[in-house]
Phi, psi and omega in degrees: 000149173225156178271142166237159190238127177278129179246127186222160185286162159291147181053063198292320184263004165083006183228059180307136184086348178257298176205158182096170181256136186282332190216152166211145190296349177263354190298347180237012181273152173304142180304314185301314183305323182280335170294312181298323184290316175310306178307314177306318184283350173108012183273151183260354181203172174229156171237152184230142154282135181298322181307336183299319180281336177294345180289337182281153176286172183310315182300307182303309178313306188292321176301317182290325179301326186266335191244338187295320185301313176297319179301315179296314180301324182289346171267009178062034179240176173231164164257111187288325182197158162243122176273126183226086196258071180259318190297136173219154176273092176233145180289352179282100189297325180292331175286319185294324182292319174303318184288326177291318174305313176305308177303318179295322169303309181302321182291318180300317173297313176304324176290319180299323188266351179087026180294148179289333182196159175246126188257133179234117165272121191248100183279157176119180187076280186270333175197108011292154188285067184279356175296340178290345186249352186211149167286169179292324176305314177292322183294321183291323181288322172302314184289322178293318182296316176296312180297315180297319178294313178297318179292332180293318184292320176290328176293325182292339175256016176071030184237154168270160182234116189249112177272150190242102177295141181205148174302148172082354178250166184297323181263065184270352184216155182304318187305306178294321177300314182292324176299318179291322179295325186286321173299318177293321166076029176240146186274003177259003180280122185235179178233135170246124180267140176247131179300327174292317177293331178292314188286322185270314191267338187252315195297325172304344178263330193199155171297146191289332176295321172294322180290320171300324176300313186292325179280342192318316186286350191241351191291112179231006178194153185220146178243124182256125171205169177242158189206155171229168167101196183226172177308131178088350181204088189218156181222131171291146182213169185293149178307130180096348187261351188251213187267345186292128178264096190295319176302317179296321180293316178301315183295320176295325180289325179287329178295341171253016172067034183290124181228029183259204179270152170248120185263129176287095180267072182268105183247020185084182173268131172203158186262138179250170181106180184306333183250022185299134177224153175290178177275062178295333193261005180202160182280352181065217174238086180272354186280097186280347167294320180286318175308306187296315183289311182294322172301317181297314176301324181281321180276340190295325180295342187262316195246357176265116184264000000 
């Protein structure tokens, strides 16, 4: 295993004051600068939120699509993933079409820059509470249809399409996640496990070792973070201050022979659940130089082989 560093935009989820963190000190820096800094702090790879690239004008967007792959390779690094979190479980078919087209744009760009996978967090059903608008059967069919179309498109471009189980989403447990993959029926659908989703959403149901064992045939990426609380009332927190036993997680990953990247997904402190808000009333820890370095120092003894 090796560590990767996630690079994300300011206001990453587009809903400042609803969820997510508003700022980070790298949010307005050139992409190559962020790659250089990540290399300096010891990382073997970088991850990107796709929306970071949408902030650039067309000329810069095209330049990065042509040059970033080579730039990262020259640093002897990789692009571990591109996160494109557009899909939601909504009954509004026109919104789903817009979201899928946005995902396809992200897939095209990800293929251009040589990313290892495209990761999709698919919101809805439990939070936002779209179960009020659709049955579970309908939600499953919408999920399968969206994932299948995006995965087919990714496969045509040589990419895997990785879905992210998480508390408060439809795919909150291994069984339903694997059911979606089985129904989609494509060999390039993968799973990205988030330690937060594992700790809050899955560990109350089963040991993490068993969850990793079930995900093992599909696992191609991992997000590392620390977290406190319970479903519906949780907070991200600084590495080592929460519930995640990082040594145990590392051992569980080695037990299934996972040899991919573990991404440092530091998005600041924010509260999740129905009342979740970003850290609007305080700066949190927006200093990505400090966060990148200290996260690497904390996690490397566990996840650097």
